[in-house]
MARBAVEX-853497 format. One record per residue (C-alpha): x, y, z. Coordinates in steps of 0.001 Angstrom, whole numbers. Example, Ala and Ser with C-alpha at 12.3 -4.5 7.8 and 13.67 -1.06 7.14 Angstrom:
! MARBAVEX-853497
<site><u>12300</u><v>-4500</v><w>7800</w></site>
<site><u>13670</u><v>-1060</v><w>7140</w></site>
This chain:
! MARBAVEX-853497
<site><u>-16116</u><v>8714</v><w>-8170</w></site>
<site><u>-14102</u><v>12058</v><w>-9080</w></site>
<site><u>-12755</u><v>12717</v><w>-12736</w></site>
<site><u>-9063</u><v>11948</v><w>-11250</w></site>
<site><u>-10217</u><v>8778</v><w>-9695</w></site>
<site><u>-12048</u><v>7941</v><w>-13118</w></site>
<site><u>-8584</u><v>9057</v><w>-15083</w></site>
<site><u>-6656</u><v>6584</v><w>-12336</w></site>
<site><u>-8953</u><v>4134</v><w>-12828</w></site>
<site><u>-8486</u><v>3860</v><w>-16913</w></site>
<site><u>-4590</u><v>4287</v><w>-16516</w></site>
<site><u>-4785</u><v>1527</v><w>-14270</w></site>
<site><u>-6815</u><v>-780</v><w>-16766</w></site>
<site><u>-4385</u><v>-195</v><w>-19421</w></site>
<site><u>-1480</u><v>-1198</v><w>-17077</w></site>
<site><u>-3533</u><v>-4296</v><w>-15959</w></site>
<site><u>-3964</u><v>-5089</v><w>-19712</w></site>
<site><u>-768</u><v>-4839</v><w>-20936</w></site>
<site><u>269</u><v>-6650</v><w>-17740</w></site>
<site><u>-1950</u><v>-9895</v><w>-18246</w></site>
<site><u>-938</u><v>-9786</v><w>-21932</w></site>
<site><u>2867</u><v>-9953</v><w>-20784</w></site>
<site><u>1957</u><v>-12737</v><w>-18238</w></site>
<site><u>127</u><v>-14750</v><w>-20761</w></site>
<site><u>2825</u><v>-14338</v><w>-23218</w></site>
<site><u>5891</u><v>-15045</v><w>-20469</w></site>
<site><u>3569</u><v>-18461</v><w>-19794</w></site>
<site><u>3394</u><v>-19719</v><w>-23082</w></site>
<site><u>6990</u><v>-18385</v><w>-24393</w></site>
<site><u>8831</u><v>-19900</v><w>-21052</w></site>
<site><u>7003</u><v>-23685</v><w>-21557</w></site>
<site><u>7832</u><v>-23344</v><w>-25597</w></site>
<site><u>11696</u><v>-22175</v><w>-25095</w></site>
<site><u>12389</u><v>-24450</v><w>-22165</w></site>
<site><u>13370</u><v>-21346</v><w>-20043</w></site>
<site><u>12645</u><v>-21733</v><w>-16060</w></site>
<site><u>13704</u><v>-17657</v><w>-16304</w></site>
<site><u>10894</u><v>-16695</v><w>-18346</w></site>
<site><u>8771</u><v>-18614</v><w>-16361</w></site>
<site><u>9799</u><v>-17016</v><w>-13005</w></site>
<site><u>9482</u><v>-13778</v><w>-14687</w></site>
<site><u>6138</u><v>-14837</v><w>-15549</w></site>
<site><u>5779</u><v>-15198</v><w>-11553</w></site>
<site><u>6758</u><v>-11711</v><w>-11253</w></site>
<site><u>4657</u><v>-10102</v><w>-13403</w></site>
<site><u>1811</u><v>-12561</v><w>-11746</w></site>
<site><u>2818</u><v>-10390</v><w>-8516</w></site>
<site><u>2670</u><v>-6981</v><w>-9981</w></site>
<site><u>-663</u><v>-8033</v><w>-11948</w></site>
<site><u>-1723</u><v>-8541</v><w>-8523</w></site>
<site><u>-1241</u><v>-5355</v><w>-7011</w></site>
<site><u>-2269</u><v>-3451</v><w>-9709</w></site>
<site><u>-5886</u><v>-5088</v><w>-9561</w></site>
<site><u>-5664</u><v>-4139</v><w>-5768</w></site>
<site><u>-4824</u><v>-1061</v><w>-6727</w></site>
<site><u>-7505</u><v>-557</v><w>-8880</w></site>
<site><u>-9781</u><v>-2545</v><w>-6354</w></site>
<site><u>-9286</u><v>334</v><w>-3706</w></site>
<site><u>-10474</u><v>2991</v><w>-5851</w></site>
<site><u>-13192</u><v>881</v><w>-6587</w></site>
<site><u>-14199</u><v>60</v><w>-2873</w></site>
<site><u>-13628</u><v>3678</v><w>-1833</w></site>
<site><u>-16928</u><v>4338</v><w>-3469</w></site>
<site><u>-19307</u><v>1616</v><w>-1314</w></site>
<site><u>-20586</u><v>3435</v><w>1400</w></site>
<site><u>-20500</u><v>1812</v><w>4282</w></site>
<site><u>-23097</u><v>-668</v><w>6169</w></site>
<site><u>-24576</u><v>-1435</v><w>9296</w></site>
<site><u>-21866</u><v>-4194</v><w>9398</w></site>
<site><u>-19329</u><v>-2887</v><w>8126</w></site>
<site><u>-18671</u><v>310</v><w>9152</w></site>
<site><u>-15704</u><v>1242</v><w>7472</w></site>
<site><u>-17115</u><v>239</v><w>3887</w></site>
<site><u>-15254</u><v>-2932</v><w>2428</w></site>
<site><u>-11516</u><v>-1394</v><w>2565</w></site>
<site><u>-10383</u><v>-4375</v><w>4126</w></site>
<site><u>-11101</u><v>-6585</v><w>1946</w></site>
<site><u>-7980</u><v>-5361</v><w>-45</w></site>
<site><u>-5956</u><v>-6279</v><w>3237</w></site>
<site><u>-7519</u><v>-9704</v><w>3022</w></site>
<site><u>-6668</u><v>-10167</v><w>-663</w></site>
<site><u>-2890</u><v>-8892</v><w>-219</w></site>
<site><u>-2583</u><v>-11815</v><w>2762</w></site>
<site><u>-3702</u><v>-14482</v><w>456</w></site>
<site><u>-1659</u><v>-13136</v><w>-1808</w></site>
<site><u>1419</u><v>-12920</v><w>-368</w></site>
<site><u>1086</u><v>-16553</v><w>692</w></site>
<site><u>375</u><v>-17634</v><w>-2775</w></site>
<site><u>3231</u><v>-16194</v><w>-4214</w></site>
<site><u>5565</u><v>-16843</v><w>-1494</w></site>
<site><u>5044</u><v>-20418</v><w>-2085</w></site>
<site><u>5424</u><v>-19508</v><w>-5775</w></site>
<site><u>8688</u><v>-18228</v><w>-5138</w></site>
<site><u>9843</u><v>-21821</v><w>-3249</w></site>
<site><u>9075</u><v>-23777</v><w>-6409</w></site>
<site><u>11099</u><v>-21360</v><w>-8751</w></site>
<site><u>13874</u><v>-21421</v><w>-6007</w></site>
<site><u>14148</u><v>-25341</v><w>-5866</w></site>
<site><u>13605</u><v>-26294</v><w>-9877</w></site>
<site><u>16756</u><v>-23168</v><w>-10320</w></site>
<site><u>18799</u><v>-25193</v><w>-8195</w></site>
<site><u>18116</u><v>-28633</v><w>-9755</w></site>
<site><u>18844</u><v>-27038</v><w>-13416</w></site>
<site><u>21544</u><v>-25193</v><w>-12093</w></site>
<site><u>22752</u><v>-29235</v><w>-11549</w></site>
<site><u>21669</u><v>-30074</v><w>-15069</w></site>
<site><u>21157</u><v>-27461</v><w>-17035</w></site>
<site><u>18826</u><v>-28003</v><w>-20009</w></site>
<site><u>18845</u><v>-26316</v><w>-23408</w></site>
<site><u>16639</u><v>-23102</v><w>-24042</w></site>
<site><u>15613</u><v>-21792</v><w>-27329</w></site>
<site><u>16964</u><v>-18478</v><w>-27068</w></site>
<site><u>15444</u><v>-16770</v><w>-29848</w></site>
<site><u>11637</u><v>-16998</v><w>-28768</w></site>
<site><u>12635</u><v>-16701</v><w>-25513</w></site>
<site><u>14716</u><v>-13031</v><w>-26260</w></site>
<site><u>11441</u><v>-12098</v><w>-28801</w></site>
<site><u>9253</u><v>-12784</v><w>-25691</w></site>
<site><u>11428</u><v>-10644</v><w>-22948</w></site>
<site><u>11662</u><v>-8266</v><w>-25326</w></site>
<site><u>7916</u><v>-7563</v><w>-25460</w></site>
<site><u>7401</u><v>-7691</v><w>-21972</w></site>
<site><u>9985</u><v>-5310</v><w>-21535</w></site>
<site><u>8368</u><v>-3048</v><w>-23707</w></site>
<site><u>4820</u><v>-3607</v><w>-22709</w></site>
<site><u>6171</u><v>-2400</v><w>-19263</w></site>
<site><u>8033</u><v>502</v><w>-20242</w></site>
<site><u>4313</u><v>1167</v><w>-21588</w></site>
<site><u>2482</u><v>637</v><w>-18527</w></site>
<site><u>4825</u><v>2762</v><w>-16760</w></site>
<site><u>4671</u><v>5800</v><w>-18751</w></site>
<site><u>962</u><v>5223</v><w>-18365</w></site>
<site><u>1098</u><v>5161</v><w>-14682</w></site>
<site><u>4316</u><v>8344</v><w>-14296</w></site>
<site><u>1501</u><v>10959</v><w>-14456</w></site>
<site><u>-66</u><v>10180</v><w>-11155</w></site>
<site><u>2448</u><v>8494</v><w>-9259</w></site>
<site><u>3915</u><v>11457</v><w>-7292</w></site>
<site><u>458</u><v>12134</v><w>-5991</w></site>
<site><u>-1244</u><v>8791</v><w>-5244</w></site>
<site><u>132</u><v>6219</v><w>-3567</w></site>
<site><u>-1627</u><v>3693</v><w>-4874</w></site>
<site><u>-841</u><v>4541</v><w>-8005</w></site>
<site><u>2992</u><v>4634</v><w>-7340</w></site>
<site><u>3077</u><v>1817</v><w>-5682</w></site>
<site><u>1688</u><v>261</v><w>-9202</w></site>
<site><u>3929</u><v>2361</v><w>-10709</w></site>
<site><u>7253</u><v>623</v><w>-8779</w></site>
<site><u>5971</u><v>-2744</v><w>-9159</w></site>
<site><u>5993</u><v>-2348</v><w>-12852</w></site>
<site><u>9717</u><v>-403</v><w>-12734</w></site>
<site><u>10586</u><v>-3980</v><w>-10850</w></site>
<site><u>9413</u><v>-6138</v><w>-13607</w></site>
<site><u>10887</u><v>-3961</v><w>-16650</w></site>
<site><u>14250</u><v>-4204</v><w>-14537</w></site>
<site><u>13707</u><v>-8395</v><w>-14024</w></site>
<site><u>12308</u><v>-8565</v><w>-18208</w></site>
<site><u>16009</u><v>-6879</v><w>-18830</w></site>
<site><u>17836</u><v>-9811</v><w>-16689</w></site>
<site><u>15820</u><v>-12265</v><w>-19079</w></site>
<site><u>17331</u><v>-10308</v><w>-22299</w></site>
<site><u>20747</u><v>-10590</v><w>-20913</w></site>
<site><u>20514</u><v>-14357</v><w>-20016</w></site>
<site><u>18912</u><v>-15024</v><w>-23093</w></site>
<site><u>21937</u><v>-13317</v><w>-25122</w></site>
<site><u>24488</u><v>-14908</v><w>-23148</w></site>
<site><u>22996</u><v>-18317</v><w>-23652</w></site>
<site><u>22695</u><v>-17945</v><w>-27375</w></site>
<site><u>26356</u><v>-16438</v><w>-28239</w></site>
<site><u>28130</u><v>-18546</v><w>-25649</w></site>
<site><u>25603</u><v>-21711</v><w>-25024</w></site>
<site><u>26218</u><v>-21386</v><w>-21542</w></site>
<site><u>22826</u><v>-22513</v><w>-20260</w></site>
<site><u>23314</u><v>-22419</v><w>-16366</w></site>
<site><u>22697</u><v>-18534</v><w>-17124</w></site>
<site><u>18906</u><v>-19427</v><w>-17175</w></site>
<site><u>18709</u><v>-21146</v><w>-13784</w></site>
<site><u>20655</u><v>-18360</v><w>-12118</w></site>
<site><u>18553</u><v>-15665</v><w>-13530</w></site>
<site><u>15413</u><v>-17707</v><w>-12512</w></site>
<site><u>17089</u><v>-17849</v><w>-9291</w></site>
<site><u>17578</u><v>-14349</v><w>-8895</w></site>
<site><u>14307</u><v>-13469</v><w>-9896</w></site>
<site><u>12679</u><v>-16292</v><w>-7167</w></site>
<site><u>14480</u><v>-14399</v><w>-4537</w></site>
<site><u>13099</u><v>-11092</v><w>-5603</w></site>
<site><u>9884</u><v>-12809</v><w>-5933</w></site>
<site><u>10581</u><v>-14053</v><w>-2334</w></site>
<site><u>11521</u><v>-10648</v><w>-942</w></site>
<site><u>8635</u><v>-8844</v><w>-2201</w></site>
<site><u>5587</u><v>-11839</v><w>-1157</w></site>
<site><u>7382</u><v>-11426</v><w>2121</w></site>
<site><u>7192</u><v>-7430</v><w>2263</w></site>
<site><u>3312</u><v>-8116</v><w>1556</w></site>
<site><u>3093</u><v>-10774</v><w>4070</w></site>
<site><u>4625</u><v>-8778</v><w>6594</w></site>
<site><u>3016</u><v>-5165</v><w>5585</w></site>
<site><u>-690</u><v>-7311</v><w>5612</w></site>
<site><u>-40</u><v>-8910</v><w>9023</w></site>
<site><u>1245</u><v>-5088</v><w>10687</w></site>
<site><u>-2597</u><v>-3904</v><w>8861</w></site>
<site><u>-4537</u><v>-6498</v><w>10276</w></site>
<site><u>-2758</u><v>-6271</v><w>13560</w></site>
<site><u>-3766</u><v>-2153</v><w>13889</w></site>
<site><u>-113</u><v>-1033</v><w>13722</w></site>
<site><u>994</u><v>1775</v><w>13237</w></site>
<site><u>1398</u><v>2595</v><w>9535</w></site>
<site><u>5469</u><v>2188</v><w>9216</w></site>
<site><u>5817</u><v>5324</v><w>7182</w></site>
<site><u>4205</u><v>7133</v><w>10369</w></site>
<site><u>6094</u><v>8509</v><w>13633</w></site>
<site><u>3634</u><v>8315</v><w>16645</w></site>
<site><u>5887</u><v>11183</v><w>18216</w></site>
<site><u>6076</u><v>13151</v><w>14966</w></site>
<site><u>2502</u><v>13232</v><w>14303</w></site>
<site><u>2164</u><v>14291</v><w>17719</w></site>
<site><u>4577</u><v>16910</v><w>17865</w></site>
<site><u>2973</u><v>18325</v><w>14751</w></site>
<site><u>-180</u><v>18839</v><w>16671</w></site>
<site><u>1530</u><v>19974</v><w>19688</w></site>
<site><u>2917</u><v>22658</v><w>17863</w></site>
<site><u>-533</u><v>24220</v><w>16396</w></site>
<site><u>-1687</u><v>27145</v><w>18469</w></site>
<site><u>-3943</u><v>26751</v><w>20644</w></site>
<site><u>-2848</u><v>23161</v><w>22019</w></site>
<site><u>-1670</u><v>22460</v><w>24694</w></site>
<site><u>-910</u><v>18109</v><w>24757</w></site>
<site><u>-2408</u><v>14892</v><w>23444</w></site>
<site><u>-2882</u><v>11673</v><w>24894</w></site>
<site><u>-4929</u><v>8817</v><w>23978</w></site>
<site><u>-3360</u><v>9207</v><w>20508</w></site>
<site><u>-3618</u><v>5825</v><w>17902</w></site>
<site><u>-2995</u><v>5807</v><w>14817</w></site>
<site><u>-3663</u><v>2921</v><w>11981</w></site>
<site><u>-4317</u><v>1990</v><w>8722</w></site>
<site><u>-7828</u><v>827</v><w>7155</w></site>
<site><u>-6648</u><v>-301</v><w>3865</w></site>
<site><u>-3398</u><v>1079</v><w>1792</w></site>
<site><u>-5176</u><v>4525</v><w>1018</w></site>
<site><u>-6672</u><v>5104</v><w>4230</w></site>
<site><u>-4819</u><v>6332</v><w>7395</w></site>
<site><u>-7025</u><v>6772</v><w>10326</w></site>
<site><u>-6328</u><v>8703</v><w>13937</w></site>
<site><u>-8260</u><v>8768</v><w>17404</w></site>
<site><u>-6691</u><v>11400</v><w>20099</w></site>
<site><u>-8158</u><v>13552</v><w>22802</w></site>
<site><u>-6342</u><v>16941</v><w>22584</w></site>
<site><u>-5958</u><v>18945</v><w>25432</w></site>
<site><u>-6659</u><v>23170</v><w>24428</w></site>
<site><u>-5531</u><v>26444</v><w>25943</w></site>
<site><u>-8897</u><v>27279</v><w>27757</w></site>
<site><u>-8754</u><v>30787</v><w>25553</w></site>
<site><u>-9710</u><v>29094</v><w>22651</w></site>
<site><u>-12215</u><v>27325</v><w>24023</w></site>
<site><u>-14878</u><v>29049</v><w>22221</w></site>
<site><u>-12920</u><v>28723</v><w>18735</w></site>
<site><u>-13145</u><v>24747</v><w>18694</w></site>
<site><u>-14710</u><v>24123</v><w>15513</w></site>
<site><u>-11940</u><v>26255</v><w>13607</w></site>
<site><u>-9295</u><v>24501</v><w>15859</w></site>
<site><u>-10500</u><v>21227</v><w>15085</w></site>
<site><u>-10097</u><v>22161</v><w>11224</w></site>
<site><u>-6826</u><v>23351</v><w>11371</w></site>
<site><u>-5724</u><v>20085</v><w>13174</w></site>
<site><u>-7746</u><v>18015</v><w>10557</w></site>
<site><u>-5722</u><v>19592</v><w>7662</w></site>
<site><u>-2408</u><v>19677</v><w>9346</w></site>
<site><u>-3008</u><v>16059</v><w>9371</w></site>
<site><u>-4377</u><v>15182</v><w>6191</w></site>
<site><u>-2007</u><v>17450</v><w>4316</w></site>
<site><u>1286</u><v>16490</v><w>6185</w></site>
<site><u>344</u><v>12616</v><w>7071</w></site>
<site><u>-2037</u><v>11931</v><w>4297</w></site>
<site><u>-4431</u><v>10661</v><w>7789</w></site>
<site><u>-7902</u><v>11558</v><w>6271</w></site>
<site><u>-9905</u><v>9325</v><w>9002</w></site>
<site><u>-10124</u><v>10935</v><w>12187</w></site>
<site><u>-11733</u><v>11158</v><w>15463</w></site>
<site><u>-10669</u><v>13295</v><w>18000</w></site>
<site><u>-12047</u><v>14862</v><w>21136</w></site>
<site><u>-10913</u><v>18187</v><w>22192</w></site>
<site><u>-10119</u><v>18673</v><w>26085</w></site>
<site><u>-10357</u><v>21563</v><w>28398</w></site>
<site><u>-9441</u><v>20650</v><w>31696</w></site>
<site><u>-9115</u><v>23825</v><w>33335</w></site>
<site><u>-12248</u><v>25138</v><w>31296</w></site>
<site><u>-14447</u><v>23737</v><w>34205</w></site>
<site><u>-13300</u><v>26278</v><w>36767</w></site>
<site><u>-14462</u><v>29155</v><w>34956</w></site>
<site><u>-16838</u><v>31711</v><w>36338</w></site>
<site><u>-20025</u><v>30037</v><w>34582</w></site>
<site><u>-18874</u><v>26054</v><w>35974</w></site>
<site><u>-18366</u><v>27910</v><w>39354</w></site>
<site><u>-21978</u><v>29865</v><w>39337</w></site>
<site><u>-23748</u><v>26301</v><w>38270</w></site>
<site><u>-22088</u><v>24575</v><w>40921</w></site>
<site><u>-22508</u><v>26934</v><w>43915</w></site>
<site><u>-26503</u><v>27079</v><w>42978</w></site>
<site><u>-26654</u><v>23254</v><w>42942</w></site>
<site><u>-25019</u><v>23321</v><w>46561</w></site>
<site><u>-27748</u><v>26188</v><w>47340</w></site>
<site><u>-30256</u><v>23593</v><w>45904</w></site>
<site><u>-29206</u><v>20723</v><w>47517</w></site>
<site><u>-28613</u><v>22217</v><w>50912</w></site>
<site><u>-32498</u><v>23916</v><w>50876</w></site>
<site><u>-33721</u><v>20028</v><w>50341</w></site>
<site><u>-31941</u><v>18802</v><w>52960</w></site>
<site><u>-33727</u><v>21922</v><w>55633</w></site>
């Protein structure tokens, strides 16, 4: 593991600890204050905690070598975990929406002071976690995803704070189920996105951030490349994109295959973050070169001699 990975892992662990503390506090606070909004936000925090754990797990799994039975290593475990998590959170969101609709019809009194205190502490923890992740959020896709999750949870905490203040000063307790329904819908959308992405990856779909035509055009633009076919792009896990292709090269570059292959791989990694490639360089017109013709001529002479 590189020093950068170690630094990222430490920042993720810091965010995980803060998020876990927030989760426990919001569950206890939600039960204590009888606030469905706070319990709903705990569900949203759980989704974020799982996302942070997945990001950390992806870094750890990347250090595990492939085996005879798992040639890609254990990277796909991240995708399977996402699928299970998405289903769990989806069911949780349905439960929140159901309970919220019940409370909207028959509002219950909420202890706004403990609700407000827990929500403020949750917001502070989210902001500290976001600050810790921000430094690597621009150059690492895993950290960027975790950073956005934490920011989303901070926004949900702000909604809970606003609801607590509103109920404290007006006594309008319908605000609690309204906020919980809003957070439930947010969780529902988030879980749906996780499920869709997990299924898309397991079905070997093209990464949503990429266009096959765009990648093909980039490769065709490299000097020495004539065309590309049998192009396949898929996702191994959140931080590993794979590509396989047959690339037709100019006969004039037949002697520079290694340099040309290095150029193609560099362009794919730099422009599209594709790091796992299987590329076959083809030169169909090279078979008509003088050496091949001479060999074919000698082969025909040998065959003719055998038949005489």
